[in-house]
N, C-alpha and C positions, 0 to 999 in steps of 0.2 A: 504494500500500500504506500502511495506517495501522499505528501501532505495535502495536496489539493483535493484528494478523495474525501477528506474530512471537512471540507467547506461546503455548506449546504445553503440552498435558497430556503426561504421560510417554508414553502410547501413541501420541499424534499425533507426538510428537517421534521416536520410534523408527521410524515409517513415513517421516518426512521424512529422517532420517539414512540409512535404507536407500536411498531414492531418490537422495540425494546421492552415496552410495558407489557406486551402480550407474552414475553418471555419471563416476566416477573422481575425484571431488572429495575433497580432504584436509580432514578435520574436526579443528578445534582446540577443545578444551574447557578452560574454566576455571570457577571458582565463587567465590562470596563473598556477604556480607550486603548490601553496597552501600547502606548506610543513608543516607548523604549522598553524592551523587555529587560528586567533586572532581577537580582536575587530575591527581592521582596515578592515579585510576581511568581517566580518559580516556587518558592516556599509556600505561598498562599494557595497556589493552584494544586500542588501536590497534596496538601492537607485537605483541600476541597474534594479531590478525587477519592481520598480515603474514606469519605463519608458515605459513598454509595458505589454503584456499579459503573455508571456512565457519567462522564463530566461533559456538560454542554456549556460552551462559552459564547455569550453574546458580545460582539465587538461593535462599538460605535462606528458609524460611517464617518468619512472625512467631514461632511457638513455638520453632523452631530457633534463631533469633537470641537470644531471651530465655534459652534454655538456655546458649548460648555467652557472651553478653555481660552477662547480668544482667537483673533485672526492669524496669529503666528503658529497655530497648531492645527492639525497634527504635524509632527516632524516627518512621519512616514505615511504613505498613502494607505488607504483601507485594505487593499488586496495584499500589500506587503505585511501589514499587521496581522491580517487574518491567516496568511500562510505561515508566518512565524509561529503564531499560536497553534495552528494545526500540526506543526512539526513536532510539538512536544508529545512525548509518548503517553503521558497521562491524560491528555485531552482527547475526547472521542468525537466531538463535533463542534464546529464553529459556524456561527451565523452572524451576518451583519444586520444591524438595525439602525434606522435613520431617525427614529423618534427621540425626543428629549430624554425619555426614560425607557427602560425595557418593559414597562407595564403590560402593553398589549402582547408582547412576545411571551412573557411569563404566563399571561392568561391563556394563550394558545397552547403552550407547551405543558403547563400544569405539572411542574417538577415535583418530585417527592421531597426534595430538599433545596431550599434557596439559601445561598451563602454570600456573605460580604465580609469585609474586613472589620475588625473590632473598633474601627474608628466610627462605626455606625451603631446606633441603638437599634434593636430589632424593630421597634415601632416606626423607625425612620427608613427602613429598607423598603425600597419600591417593590411592590408585589407581595409584601408580607401578609396582607389581608387575604389575597387570593389563595396563597399556599396554605395558610393556617385554616381557612374556611373549608379547605378540601382535604383535611386530615394530613397535611404535609408538615414539615418542620422548617423553621428558619433558624439559621445558626450564624454565629460570627467566628472568625478565625483571627487569632492574634497575629498582628503584622510584625514583620522584622523591622525594628527601629532603624532609622537612618537611611531608608531606601524609598525614594519616590522619583518619578520621572521629572517632576518640577524641580526637585532638589538637584538632580543630575544636570538639568538644563541650566540652573542657576550657577552651579559650580563651573560649567564650561564657559559661561558668560564671564564669570569673574576671572578665570584663567586667561581669557582672550583680552581682557582689559589690562591685566597685570603685565 
């Protein structure tokens, strides 16, 4: 399997998720921009995968990242970010989403487990209501301190000034 085999359109993803659920597999969902892949991401995603059988990652489109992070972002285009995510062994499926939040995607996928970093309170995680109201679980994972894409970008900018 090559990494692009794990990048799905929304309709393809829904069929794949239905197949996995029919096999009794537990679906874990998380999302993010993943503009620069770093140790914090890898640690978080490995821990997310350990919570279930299949890890599905929603990746913000370029337009969505720009709306969230500003006009200088993303640093990498959406297909590059999706393919990098799909290349990770512990990720089973990647899907792009263009909305401000993954709410509609979560509603369509109906994961067994919704995961975000511990910088979120459960009641502030987008989609927590959908998952909890459908007998699912919402969990947070401790983030590795000192790792963020914004922090890396700031460090590069400082070094270029110096």
